[in-house]
DSSP file (Angstrom, degrees, kcal/mol; ACC not computed):
  #  RESIDUE AA STRUCTURE BP1 BP2  ACC     N-H-->O    O-->H-N    N-H-->O    O-->H-N    TCO  KAPPA ALPHA  PHI   PSI    X-CA   Y-CA   Z-CA
    1    1 A M              0   0    0      0, 0.0     2,-0.3     0, 0.0     0, 0.0   0.000 360.0 360.0 360.0 125.5   57.7  100.0  119.3
    2    2 A T        -     0   0    0      1,-0.0     3,-0.2     3,-0.0     0, 0.0  -0.873 360.0-158.6-117.1 152.6   60.0   99.8  116.3
    3    3 A T    >   +     0   0    0     -2,-0.3     3,-1.0     1,-0.1    -1,-0.0  -0.204  48.1 131.8-116.8  39.5   63.1   97.7  115.8
    4    4 A A  T 3  S+     0   0    0      1,-0.3    -1,-0.1     3,-0.0     0, 0.0   0.793  75.4  47.8 -63.0 -27.7   64.6   99.9  113.1
    5    5 A H  T 3  S+     0   0    0     -3,-0.2     2,-0.3     2,-0.1    -1,-0.3   0.559  84.7 109.1 -92.7  -7.2   68.0   99.9  114.8
    6    6 A A    <   -     0   0    0     -3,-1.0     2,-0.5     1,-0.0    -3,-0.1  -0.524  54.5-160.2 -70.5 131.4   68.1   96.2  115.4
    7    7 A V        -     0   0    0     -2,-0.3    -2,-0.1    49,-0.1     3,-0.0  -0.952  19.5-122.4-117.0 130.6   70.7   94.6  113.2
    8    8 A D     >  -     0   0    0     -2,-0.5     4,-2.8     1,-0.2     5,-0.2  -0.577  18.5-143.1 -69.0 122.2   70.7   90.9  112.3
    9    9 A P  H  > S+     0   0    0      0, 0.0     4,-2.4     0, 0.0     5,-0.2   0.870  99.7  51.3 -57.8 -38.3   74.1   89.5  113.4
   10   10 A G  H  > S+     0   0    0      2,-0.2     4,-2.2     1,-0.2     5,-0.1   0.910 112.4  45.7 -64.7 -41.4   74.3   87.2  110.5
   11   11 A Q  H  > S+     0   0    0      2,-0.2     4,-2.9     1,-0.2     5,-0.2   0.907 111.6  52.3 -67.2 -41.6   73.6   90.0  108.1
   12   12 A A  H  X S+     0   0    0     -4,-2.8     4,-2.2     1,-0.2    -2,-0.2   0.903 110.5  48.4 -61.3 -41.0   76.1   92.3  109.8
   13   13 A A  H  X S+     0   0    0     -4,-2.4     4,-2.5    -5,-0.2    -1,-0.2   0.916 112.8  47.6 -65.5 -43.0   78.8   89.6  109.6
   14   14 A Q  H  X S+     0   0    0     -4,-2.2     4,-2.4     2,-0.2    -2,-0.2   0.919 112.2  49.3 -64.0 -43.7   78.0   89.1  105.9
   15   15 A Q  H  X S+     0   0    0     -4,-2.9     4,-2.4     1,-0.2    -1,-0.2   0.884 111.2  49.7 -64.6 -38.0   78.0   92.8  105.2
   16   16 A L  H  X S+     0   0    0     -4,-2.2     4,-2.9    -5,-0.2     5,-0.2   0.926 109.5  51.7 -65.9 -43.3   81.4   93.2  107.0
   17   17 A N  H  X S+     0   0    0     -4,-2.5     4,-2.5     1,-0.2    -2,-0.2   0.926 111.8  47.0 -56.6 -45.0   82.9   90.3  105.0
   18   18 A E  H  X S+     0   0    0     -4,-2.4     4,-2.5     2,-0.2    -1,-0.2   0.906 112.8  48.7 -64.9 -41.7   81.8   92.0  101.8
   19   19 A A  H  X S+     0   0    0     -4,-2.4     4,-2.3     2,-0.2    31,-0.2   0.908 112.7  47.8 -65.9 -41.6   83.1   95.4  102.9
   20   20 A L  H  X S+     0   0    0     -4,-2.9     4,-2.6     2,-0.2    -2,-0.2   0.922 113.5  47.9 -64.2 -43.7   86.5   93.9  103.9
   21   21 A S  H  X S+     0   0    0     -4,-2.5     4,-2.5    -5,-0.2    -2,-0.2   0.907 111.6  50.0 -63.7 -42.1   86.7   92.0  100.6
   22   22 A R  H  X S+     0   0    0     -4,-2.5     4,-2.5     2,-0.2    -1,-0.2   0.913 112.9  46.3 -64.1 -42.9   85.9   95.0   98.6
   23   23 A L  H  X S+     0   0    0     -4,-2.3     4,-2.8    23,-0.3     5,-0.2   0.930 112.4  50.2 -65.9 -44.4   88.4   97.2  100.4
   24   24 A E  H  X S+     0   0    0     -4,-2.6     4,-2.2     1,-0.2    -2,-0.2   0.921 112.6  47.1 -59.2 -45.1   91.1   94.5  100.1
   25   25 A T  H  X S+     0   0    0     -4,-2.5     4,-1.1     2,-0.2    -1,-0.2   0.918 112.7  49.3 -62.7 -44.8   90.4   94.2   96.3
   26   26 A A  H  < S+     0   0    0     -4,-2.5     3,-0.4     1,-0.2    -2,-0.2   0.920 113.4  46.7 -61.8 -44.0   90.4   97.9   95.8
   27   27 A L  H  < S+     0   0    0     -4,-2.8    -1,-0.2     1,-0.2    -2,-0.2   0.887 115.2  45.1 -66.0 -39.2   93.7   98.3   97.7
   28   28 A L  H  < S+     0   0    0     -4,-2.2    -1,-0.2    -5,-0.2    -2,-0.2   0.549  84.8 112.0 -86.5  -6.8   95.4   95.4   95.9
   29   29 A S  S  < S-     0   0    0     -4,-1.1    -3,-0.0    -3,-0.4    -4,-0.0  -0.475  76.2-112.5 -66.8 132.9   94.3   96.4   92.4
   30   30 A P        -     0   0    0      0, 0.0     2,-0.7     0, 0.0    -1,-0.1  -0.338  26.4-120.9 -65.5 148.2   97.2   97.5   90.3
   31   31 A V        -     0   0    0     -3,-0.1     2,-0.2     7,-0.0     5,-0.1  -0.824  22.9-147.9 -96.0 116.1   97.2  101.2   89.3
   32   32 A V    >   -     0   0    0     -2,-0.7     3,-2.5     3,-0.2     7,-0.1  -0.554  37.6 -85.8 -78.7 144.7   97.2  101.7   85.6
   33   33 A S  T 3  S+     0   0    0      1,-0.3    -1,-0.1    -2,-0.2     0, 0.0  -0.252 118.3  17.8 -52.1 130.7   99.0  104.8   84.3
   34   34 A G  T 3  S+     0   0    0     -3,-0.1    -1,-0.3    78,-0.1     4,-0.2   0.441 107.2  89.8  86.7  -0.1   96.7  107.7   84.4
   35   35 A E    <>  +     0   0    0     -3,-2.5     4,-2.7     1,-0.1     5,-0.2   0.132  41.8 111.5-117.9  20.5   94.3  106.0   86.8
   36   36 A V  H  > S+     0   0    0      1,-0.2     4,-2.8     2,-0.2     5,-0.2   0.928  83.0  48.8 -60.7 -44.5   95.6  107.0   90.2
   37   37 A E  H  > S+     0   0    0     71,-0.3     4,-2.5     1,-0.2    -1,-0.2   0.905 111.2  49.8 -63.3 -40.1   92.5  109.1   90.9
   38   38 A S  H  > S+     0   0    0      2,-0.2     4,-2.1     1,-0.2    -1,-0.2   0.919 111.7  48.6 -63.1 -44.3   90.2  106.3   89.8
   39   39 A W  H  X S+     0   0    0     -4,-2.7     4,-2.3     1,-0.2    -2,-0.2   0.936 111.9  50.1 -59.1 -46.7   92.1  103.8   92.1
   40   40 A A  H  X S+     0   0    0     -4,-2.8     4,-2.5     1,-0.2    -2,-0.2   0.892 110.1  49.2 -61.6 -41.9   91.9  106.3   95.0
   41   41 A R  H  X S+     0   0    0     -4,-2.5     4,-2.5     2,-0.2    -1,-0.2   0.879 109.6  52.0 -67.4 -36.7   88.1  106.8   94.5
   42   42 A S  H  X S+     0   0    0     -4,-2.1     4,-2.1     2,-0.2    -2,-0.2   0.919 111.6  46.6 -63.2 -43.7   87.6  103.1   94.4
   43   43 A V  H  X S+     0   0    0     -4,-2.3     4,-2.6   -17,-0.2    -2,-0.2   0.894 111.2  53.1 -63.6 -40.1   89.5  102.7   97.7
   44   44 A Q  H  X S+     0   0    0     -4,-2.5     4,-2.5     2,-0.2    -2,-0.2   0.918 108.4  48.8 -64.1 -43.5   87.5  105.6   99.1
   45   45 A E  H  X S+     0   0    0     -4,-2.5     4,-2.1     1,-0.2    -1,-0.2   0.925 114.0  46.2 -61.5 -44.5   84.2  104.0   98.3
   46   46 A A  H  X S+     0   0    0     -4,-2.1     4,-2.1     1,-0.2   -23,-0.3   0.880 112.3  50.9 -66.7 -37.7   85.2  100.7   99.8
   47   47 A T  H  X S+     0   0    0     -4,-2.6     4,-2.2     2,-0.2    -2,-0.2   0.895 109.0  51.1 -66.3 -40.4   86.6  102.5  102.9
   48   48 A S  H  X S+     0   0    0     -4,-2.5     4,-1.5     2,-0.2    -2,-0.2   0.897 108.9  51.4 -63.3 -40.6   83.3  104.4  103.3
   49   49 A E  H  X S+     0   0    0     -4,-2.1     4,-2.0     1,-0.2     3,-0.3   0.926 109.6  49.6 -62.8 -43.7   81.4  101.1  103.1
   50   50 A L  H  X S+     0   0    0     -4,-2.1     4,-2.9     1,-0.2    -2,-0.2   0.893 106.4  56.8 -61.5 -39.3   83.6   99.6  105.8
   51   51 A S  H  < S+     0   0    0     -4,-2.2    -1,-0.2     1,-0.2    -2,-0.2   0.834 110.7  44.4 -61.3 -32.6   83.0  102.7  108.0
   52   52 A R  H  X S+     0   0    0     -4,-1.5     4,-0.6    -3,-0.3    -1,-0.2   0.842 119.2  41.3 -78.2 -33.9   79.3  102.0  107.7
   53   53 A R  H  X S+     0   0    0     -4,-2.0     4,-2.0    -5,-0.1    -2,-0.2   0.852 102.2  64.7 -85.9 -36.5   79.5   98.3  108.4
   54   54 A L  H  X S+     0   0    0     -4,-2.9     4,-2.7     1,-0.2     5,-0.2   0.918 100.0  48.7 -61.3 -49.9   82.2   98.0  111.1
   55   55 A P  H  > S+     0   0    0      0, 0.0     4,-2.5     0, 0.0    -1,-0.2   0.905 112.7  48.2 -60.1 -40.0   80.3   99.8  114.0
   56   56 A S  H  X S+     0   0    0     -4,-0.6     4,-2.7     2,-0.2     5,-0.3   0.869 111.8  50.7 -69.1 -33.2   77.1   97.8  113.4
   57   57 A Y  H  X>S+     0   0    0     -4,-2.0     4,-2.6     2,-0.2     5,-1.5   0.936 110.7  48.7 -65.0 -45.8   79.1   94.5  113.3
   58   58 A V  I  <>S+     0   0    0     -4,-2.7     5,-2.9     3,-0.2    -2,-0.2   0.930 117.6  41.7 -58.9 -46.0   80.9   95.4  116.6
   59   59 A Q  I  <5S+     0   0    0     -4,-2.5    -2,-0.2    -5,-0.2    -1,-0.2   0.906 123.5  34.8 -70.0 -42.7   77.6   96.3  118.3
   60   60 A S  I  <5S+     0   0    0     -4,-2.7    -2,-0.2    -5,-0.2    -3,-0.2   0.722 134.1  16.9 -90.6 -21.4   75.4   93.4  116.9
   61   61 A V  I  X5S+     0   0    0     -4,-2.6     4,-1.7    -5,-0.3    -3,-0.2   0.775 125.3  39.2-115.3 -58.2   78.0   90.6  116.8
   62   62 A L  I  ><S+     0   0    0     -5,-1.5     4,-2.9     1,-0.2     5,-0.2   0.938 113.5  50.5 -68.2 -47.6   81.1   91.2  118.9
   63   63 A H  H  ><S+     0   0    0     -5,-2.9     4,-2.3     1,-0.2    -1,-0.2   0.906 111.7  47.9 -62.0 -41.7   79.6   92.9  121.9
   64   64 A P  H  > S+     0   0    0      0, 0.0     4,-2.2     0, 0.0    -1,-0.2   0.891 112.1  51.7 -63.1 -35.5   77.0   90.2  122.5
   65   65 A Q  H  X S+     0   0    0     -4,-1.7     4,-2.7     2,-0.2    -2,-0.2   0.925 109.1  50.0 -63.0 -43.1   79.8   87.6  122.1
   66   66 A F  H  X S+     0   0    0     -4,-2.9     4,-2.6     1,-0.2    -1,-0.2   0.908 109.9  50.2 -63.1 -40.9   81.9   89.5  124.7
   67   67 A A  H  X S+     0   0    0     -4,-2.3     4,-2.2     1,-0.2    -1,-0.2   0.903 111.6  49.2 -62.5 -40.4   78.9   89.5  127.1
   68   68 A E  H  X S+     0   0    0     -4,-2.2     4,-2.6     2,-0.2    -2,-0.2   0.905 110.2  50.5 -65.4 -42.2   78.5   85.8  126.5
   69   69 A I  H  X S+     0   0    0     -4,-2.7     4,-2.3     1,-0.2     7,-0.2   0.947 112.2  46.8 -60.1 -48.9   82.2   85.1  127.1
   70   70 A A  H  < S+     0   0    0     -4,-2.6    -1,-0.2     1,-0.2    -2,-0.2   0.877 114.2  48.5 -62.2 -38.4   82.1   87.1  130.4
   71   71 A K  H  < S+     0   0    0     -4,-2.2     3,-0.3    -5,-0.2    -1,-0.2   0.904 116.2  42.0 -68.2 -41.9   78.9   85.3  131.5
   72   72 A N  H  < S+     0   0    0     -4,-2.6     2,-0.2     1,-0.3    -2,-0.2   0.760 130.1  18.4 -80.2 -26.0   80.2   81.8  130.7
   73   73 A D    ><  -     0   0    0     -4,-2.3     3,-2.2    -5,-0.2    -1,-0.3  -0.715  56.2-172.9-151.5  94.0   83.7   82.2  132.0
   74   74 A A  G >  S+     0   0    0      1,-0.3     3,-1.8    -3,-0.3     4,-0.2   0.756  84.8  71.0 -59.5 -25.4   84.6   85.0  134.5
   75   75 A E  G 3  S+     0   0    0      1,-0.3     3,-0.4     2,-0.1    -1,-0.3   0.723  93.0  57.8 -64.1 -19.6   88.2   84.0  134.2
   76   76 A L  G <> S+     0   0    0     -3,-2.2     4,-2.3    -7,-0.2    -1,-0.3   0.296  71.6 106.4 -93.4   9.7   88.2   85.5  130.7
   77   77 A M  H <> S+     0   0    0     -3,-1.8     4,-2.5     1,-0.2    -1,-0.2   0.873  77.2  54.7 -58.1 -38.5   87.1   88.9  131.8
   78   78 A T  H  > S+     0   0    0     -3,-0.4     4,-2.1    -4,-0.2    -1,-0.2   0.914 108.4  48.9 -61.1 -42.3   90.6   90.3  131.2
   79   79 A R  H  > S+     0   0    0     -3,-0.2     4,-2.6     2,-0.2    -2,-0.2   0.910 109.7  52.2 -62.2 -42.2   90.5   89.0  127.6
   80   80 A V  H  X S+     0   0    0     -4,-2.3     4,-2.5     1,-0.2    -2,-0.2   0.915 108.8  49.8 -61.2 -43.7   87.0   90.5  127.1
   81   81 A Q  H  X S+     0   0    0     -4,-2.5     4,-2.2     1,-0.2    -1,-0.2   0.892 111.0  49.8 -63.2 -38.9   88.3   93.9  128.3
   82   82 A Q  H  X S+     0   0    0     -4,-2.1     4,-2.4     2,-0.2    -2,-0.2   0.906 110.7  50.0 -64.7 -41.3   91.2   93.6  125.9
   83   83 A L  H  X S+     0   0    0     -4,-2.6     4,-2.4     2,-0.2    -2,-0.2   0.911 110.6  49.1 -63.8 -43.0   88.9   92.8  123.0
   84   84 A I  H  X S+     0   0    0     -4,-2.5     4,-2.1     2,-0.2    -1,-0.2   0.918 111.6  49.1 -63.7 -43.2   86.6   95.8  123.8
   85   85 A A  H  X S+     0   0    0     -4,-2.2     4,-2.3     1,-0.2    -2,-0.2   0.908 110.9  50.4 -62.4 -41.5   89.6   98.1  123.9
   86   86 A E  H  X S+     0   0    0     -4,-2.4     4,-2.9     2,-0.2    -1,-0.2   0.890 106.6  55.4 -65.1 -38.7   90.9   96.7  120.6
   87   87 A D  H  X S+     0   0    0     -4,-2.4     4,-2.4     1,-0.2    -1,-0.2   0.942 109.2  47.0 -56.1 -48.0   87.4   97.3  119.1
   88   88 A Q  H  X S+     0   0    0     -4,-2.1     4,-2.2     1,-0.2    -2,-0.2   0.909 113.7  47.9 -62.3 -42.5   87.5  100.9  120.1
   89   89 A N  H  X S+     0   0    0     -4,-2.3     4,-2.8     2,-0.2    -1,-0.2   0.892 110.2  51.9 -65.8 -40.1   91.1  101.3  118.7
   90   90 A V  H  X S+     0   0    0     -4,-2.9     4,-2.7     2,-0.2    -2,-0.2   0.920 110.2  48.3 -63.0 -43.6   90.2   99.6  115.4
   91   91 A I  H  X S+     0   0    0     -4,-2.4     4,-2.3     2,-0.2    -2,-0.2   0.913 112.7  48.4 -64.9 -41.4   87.2  101.9  114.9
   92   92 A L  H  X S+     0   0    0     -4,-2.2     4,-2.2     2,-0.2    -2,-0.2   0.930 113.8  46.7 -62.1 -44.7   89.4  104.9  115.6
   93   93 A D  H  X S+     0   0    0     -4,-2.8     4,-2.6     1,-0.2    -2,-0.2   0.875 110.5  52.9 -65.2 -37.2   92.1  103.7  113.3
   94   94 A Q  H  X S+     0   0    0     -4,-2.7     4,-2.3     2,-0.2    -1,-0.2   0.911 109.2  49.2 -64.5 -41.9   89.5  103.0  110.6
   95   95 A N  H  X S+     0   0    0     -4,-2.3     4,-1.7     2,-0.2    -2,-0.2   0.899 111.8  48.7 -64.0 -40.7   88.2  106.5  110.9
   96   96 A S  H  X S+     0   0    0     -4,-2.2     4,-2.3     2,-0.2    -2,-0.2   0.905 110.5  51.4 -64.1 -41.9   91.7  107.9  110.6
   97   97 A F  H  X S+     0   0    0     -4,-2.6     4,-2.5     1,-0.2    -2,-0.2   0.907 106.3  54.6 -62.0 -41.6   92.4  105.7  107.6
   98   98 A E  H  X S+     0   0    0     -4,-2.3     4,-2.1     1,-0.2    -1,-0.2   0.899 108.9  48.3 -59.6 -41.0   89.2  107.0  106.0
   99   99 A K  H  X S+     0   0    0     -4,-1.7     4,-2.3     2,-0.2    -1,-0.2   0.903 110.5  50.7 -66.1 -41.4   90.4  110.6  106.4
  100  100 A R  H  X S+     0   0    0     -4,-2.3     4,-2.3     1,-0.2    -2,-0.2   0.894 109.9  50.7 -64.0 -38.5   93.8  109.8  104.9
  101  101 A V  H  X S+     0   0    0     -4,-2.5     4,-2.6     2,-0.2    -2,-0.2   0.928 109.4  50.6 -63.4 -44.4   92.1  108.2  101.9
  102  102 A A  H  X S+     0   0    0     -4,-2.1     4,-2.1     1,-0.2    -2,-0.2   0.904 110.8  49.2 -60.8 -41.4   89.9  111.3  101.4
  103  103 A D  H  X S+     0   0    0     -4,-2.3     4,-2.4     1,-0.2    -1,-0.2   0.906 111.0  50.1 -62.7 -41.5   93.1  113.5  101.6
  104  104 A F  H  X S+     0   0    0     -4,-2.3     4,-3.1     2,-0.2     5,-0.2   0.900 108.1  52.7 -65.7 -40.3   94.8  111.2   99.0
  105  105 A V  H  X S+     0   0    0     -4,-2.6     4,-1.8     2,-0.2    -1,-0.2   0.931 109.6  50.2 -59.1 -45.1   91.8  111.4   96.7
  106  106 A Q  H  X S+     0   0    0     -4,-2.1     4,-0.8     1,-0.2    -2,-0.2   0.941 114.6  42.6 -58.8 -49.8   91.9  115.2   96.9
  107  107 A R  H >X S+     0   0    0     -4,-2.4     4,-1.3     1,-0.2     3,-0.8   0.897 111.5  54.4 -66.1 -40.1   95.7  115.2   96.1
  108  108 A S  H 3< S+     0   0    0     -4,-3.1   -71,-0.3     1,-0.3    -1,-0.2   0.818 104.1  55.6 -66.5 -28.4   95.4  112.6   93.3
  109  109 A S  H 3< S+     0   0    0     -4,-1.8    -1,-0.3    -5,-0.2    -2,-0.2   0.750 110.2  46.6 -73.7 -21.5   92.7  114.6   91.6
  110  110 A Q  H << S+     0   0    0     -3,-0.8     2,-0.9    -4,-0.8    -2,-0.2   0.676 101.7  68.4 -91.9 -19.6   95.1  117.6   91.5
  111  111 A I     <  +     0   0    0     -4,-1.3    -1,-0.2     1,-0.2   -74,-0.1  -0.806  53.5 145.7-104.3  94.9   98.2  115.7   90.3
  112  112 A K        +     0   0    0     -2,-0.9     3,-0.3    -3,-0.1    -1,-0.2   0.833  68.6  40.4 -95.8 -38.9   97.4  114.7   86.7
  113  113 A K  S    S+     0   0    0      1,-0.2     2,-0.9     2,-0.1     3,-0.1   0.935 115.6  41.0 -82.2 -47.4  100.8  114.8   85.0
  114  114 A D    >   +     0   0    0      1,-0.2     3,-1.5     2,-0.1     4,-0.3  -0.694  56.1 165.9-111.1  82.0  103.3  113.4   87.5
  115  115 A E  T >>  +     0   0    0     -2,-0.9     3,-1.7    -3,-0.3     4,-0.6   0.711  68.5  77.8 -66.6 -20.1  101.7  110.4   89.2
  116  116 A A  H >> S+     0   0    0      1,-0.3     3,-0.8     2,-0.2     4,-0.6   0.797  81.3  69.7 -59.7 -26.9  105.1  109.4   90.5
  117  117 A Q  H <4 S+     0   0    0     -3,-1.5     4,-0.3     1,-0.2    -1,-0.3   0.810 105.3  39.1 -59.2 -29.5  104.6  112.1   93.1
  118  118 A T  H <> S+     0   0    0     -3,-1.7     4,-3.2    -4,-0.3     5,-0.2   0.501  89.6  93.9 -99.4  -5.1  101.9  110.0   94.7
  119  119 A A  H <X S+     0   0    0     -3,-0.8     4,-2.4    -4,-0.6     5,-0.2   0.910  88.4  43.4 -58.8 -47.8  103.5  106.6   94.3
  120  120 A T  H  X S+     0   0    0     -4,-0.6     4,-2.3     1,-0.2    -1,-0.2   0.927 117.4  46.2 -64.6 -44.6  105.1  106.4   97.8
  121  121 A E  H  > S+     0   0    0     -4,-0.3     4,-2.6     2,-0.2    -2,-0.2   0.895 112.0  51.3 -65.5 -39.5  102.0  107.8   99.5
  122  122 A R  H  X S+     0   0    0     -4,-3.2     4,-2.6     2,-0.2    -2,-0.2   0.922 110.0  49.6 -63.2 -43.4   99.8  105.4   97.5
  123  123 A T  H  X S+     0   0    0     -4,-2.4     4,-2.4    -5,-0.2    -2,-0.2   0.907 111.6  48.8 -61.8 -42.4  102.0  102.4   98.6
  124  124 A K  H  X S+     0   0    0     -4,-2.3     4,-2.6     2,-0.2    -1,-0.2   0.914 111.4  49.6 -63.6 -42.9  101.9  103.5  102.2
  125  125 A L  H  X S+     0   0    0     -4,-2.6     4,-2.6     2,-0.2    -2,-0.2   0.910 110.1  51.5 -61.7 -43.0   98.1  103.9  102.0
  126  126 A E  H  X S+     0   0    0     -4,-2.6     4,-2.4     2,-0.2    -2,-0.2   0.931 111.5  47.0 -58.6 -47.5   97.8  100.5  100.5
  127  127 A Q  H  X S+     0   0    0     -4,-2.4     4,-2.4     1,-0.2    -2,-0.2   0.904 112.5  49.2 -64.0 -42.1   99.9   99.0  103.3
  128  128 A E  H  X S+     0   0    0     -4,-2.6     4,-2.1     2,-0.2    -1,-0.2   0.906 111.8  49.6 -63.8 -41.0   97.9  100.7  106.0
  129  129 A G  H  X S+     0   0    0     -4,-2.6     4,-2.4     2,-0.2    -2,-0.2   0.917 111.6  47.1 -65.2 -44.1   94.7   99.6  104.5
  130  130 A I  H  X S+     0   0    0     -4,-2.4     4,-2.6     1,-0.2    -1,-0.2   0.902 111.4  52.2 -64.7 -40.3   95.8   96.0  104.2
  131  131 A A  H  X S+     0   0    0     -4,-2.4     4,-2.3    -5,-0.2    -1,-0.2   0.894 109.8  49.8 -61.4 -39.2   97.0   96.1  107.8
  132  132 A L  H  X S+     0   0    0     -4,-2.1     4,-2.4     2,-0.2    -2,-0.2   0.925 109.9  49.9 -65.1 -45.1   93.6   97.5  108.9
  133  133 A V  H  X S+     0   0    0     -4,-2.4     4,-2.3     1,-0.2    -2,-0.2   0.933 113.1  46.8 -58.5 -46.8   91.8   94.7  107.1
  134  134 A L  H  X S+     0   0    0     -4,-2.6     4,-2.8     1,-0.2    -1,-0.2   0.884 109.6  54.0 -64.3 -38.0   94.0   92.1  108.7
  135  135 A R  H  X S+     0   0    0     -4,-2.3     4,-2.2     2,-0.2    -1,-0.2   0.906 109.3  47.6 -63.7 -41.5   93.6   93.7  112.1
  136  136 A I  H  X S+     0   0    0     -4,-2.4     4,-2.1     2,-0.2    -2,-0.2   0.925 113.3  47.9 -65.4 -43.4   89.8   93.5  111.8
  137  137 A K  H  X S+     0   0    0     -4,-2.3     4,-2.3     1,-0.2    -2,-0.2   0.898 111.2  51.3 -63.3 -39.8   90.0   89.9  110.7
  138  138 A R  H  X S+     0   0    0     -4,-2.8     4,-2.5     2,-0.2    -1,-0.2   0.895 108.5  51.8 -63.4 -40.6   92.4   89.1  113.6
  139  139 A Q  H  X S+     0   0    0     -4,-2.2     4,-2.4     2,-0.2    -1,-0.2   0.901 109.8  49.2 -63.5 -41.5   89.9   90.7  116.0
  140  140 A R  H  X S+     0   0    0     -4,-2.1     4,-2.3     2,-0.2    -2,-0.2   0.917 111.4  49.0 -64.4 -42.7   87.1   88.6  114.7
  141  141 A A  H  X S+     0   0    0     -4,-2.3     4,-2.6     2,-0.2    -2,-0.2   0.897 110.6  51.1 -64.1 -40.2   89.3   85.4  115.0
  142  142 A A  H  X S+     0   0    0     -4,-2.5     4,-2.7     2,-0.2     5,-0.3   0.924 109.7  49.7 -63.2 -44.3   90.2   86.4  118.6
  143  143 A A  H  X S+     0   0    0     -4,-2.4     4,-2.0     1,-0.2    -2,-0.2   0.920 112.5  47.6 -60.9 -43.5   86.6   86.9  119.5
  144  144 A D  H  X S+     0   0    0     -4,-2.3     4,-2.4     2,-0.2    -2,-0.2   0.906 112.0  50.6 -63.5 -41.8   85.6   83.5  118.0
  145  145 A T  H  X S+     0   0    0     -4,-2.6     4,-2.4     1,-0.2    -2,-0.2   0.937 113.1  43.8 -62.7 -47.8   88.5   81.8  119.8
  146  146 A W  H  X S+     0   0    0     -4,-2.7     4,-2.4     2,-0.2    -1,-0.2   0.814 111.2  55.4 -71.0 -28.4   87.7   83.2  123.3
  147  147 A M  H  X S+     0   0    0     -4,-2.0     4,-2.0    -5,-0.3    -1,-0.2   0.941 110.7  44.8 -65.4 -46.5   84.0   82.5  122.7
  148  148 A A  H  X S+     0   0    0     -4,-2.4     4,-2.8     1,-0.2     5,-0.3   0.909 112.9  51.7 -62.9 -41.5   84.8   78.8  122.0
  149  149 A E  H  X S+     0   0    0     -4,-2.4     4,-1.8     1,-0.2    -1,-0.2   0.918 110.2  48.6 -61.5 -44.2   87.2   78.8  125.0
  150  150 A A  H  < S+     0   0    0     -4,-2.4    -1,-0.2     1,-0.2    -2,-0.2   0.859 119.1  39.3 -64.7 -35.4   84.4   80.2  127.3
  151  151 A N  H  < S+     0   0    0     -4,-2.0    -2,-0.2    -5,-0.1    -1,-0.2   0.813 129.4  23.3 -85.1 -31.5   81.9   77.6  126.1
  152  152 A Y  H  < S+     0   0    0     -4,-2.8    -3,-0.2    -5,-0.2    -2,-0.2   0.437  79.1 129.6-121.8  -0.2   84.0   74.5  125.8
  153  153 A R     <  -     0   0    0     -4,-1.8     2,-0.7    -5,-0.3    -4,-0.0  -0.326  57.8-126.5 -63.1 135.7   87.0   74.7  128.0
  154  154 A D        -     0   0    0      1,-0.1    -1,-0.1    -2,-0.0    -2,-0.1  -0.745  26.0-177.5 -83.0 115.5   87.5   71.8  130.3
  155  155 A R        -     0   0    0     -2,-0.7    -1,-0.1     1,-0.3    -2,-0.1   0.233  37.1-125.6 -98.7  13.4   87.8   73.1  133.8
  156  156 A G        -     0   0    0      2,-0.0    -1,-0.3     0, 0.0     2,-0.3  -0.212  66.9  -9.2  72.5-169.2   88.4   69.7  135.4
  157  157 A P        -     0   0    0      0, 0.0    -3,-0.0     0, 0.0     0, 0.0  -0.453  59.7-173.2 -64.4 124.5   86.3   68.4  138.2
  158  158 A V              0   0    0     -2,-0.3    -2,-0.0     1,-0.2     0, 0.0   0.766 360.0 360.0 -90.8 -28.4   84.0   71.3  139.4
  159  159 A D              0   0    0      0, 0.0    -1,-0.2     0, 0.0     0, 0.0   0.498 360.0 360.0 -70.4 360.0   82.5   69.5  142.4
């Protein structure tokens, strides 16, 4: 019996934090003239890292939290279902973002002289990436909130 696929939840959370921070930094870094392709590749590397980290975080941290929430407070089952649906949507959006970044890297490598051609697209990519980072952070905060609610909510006299 091997546990090669077992992921330590604490490690998964730390790795996700690092991946989110790296992507955020890459996206927010100013683009120096002549360095659009370099900026794009930096964003692509950070996005790829997030693509590797997010699914294992969802599986090893969020899904066990959701199971715990459902077990501790059946009234929160609707919230758990919403959280699970949002996880799936976030992963799909993250995968789409990764493809858009790869396309942008390809185009930026071909446009050497007139970087202004990519400015609008780069700005849009930056905004989408930051929105994705915030969405993942929001999802984590929601899971933590509902976990606390399931564990500590005062339900009044139970007897």
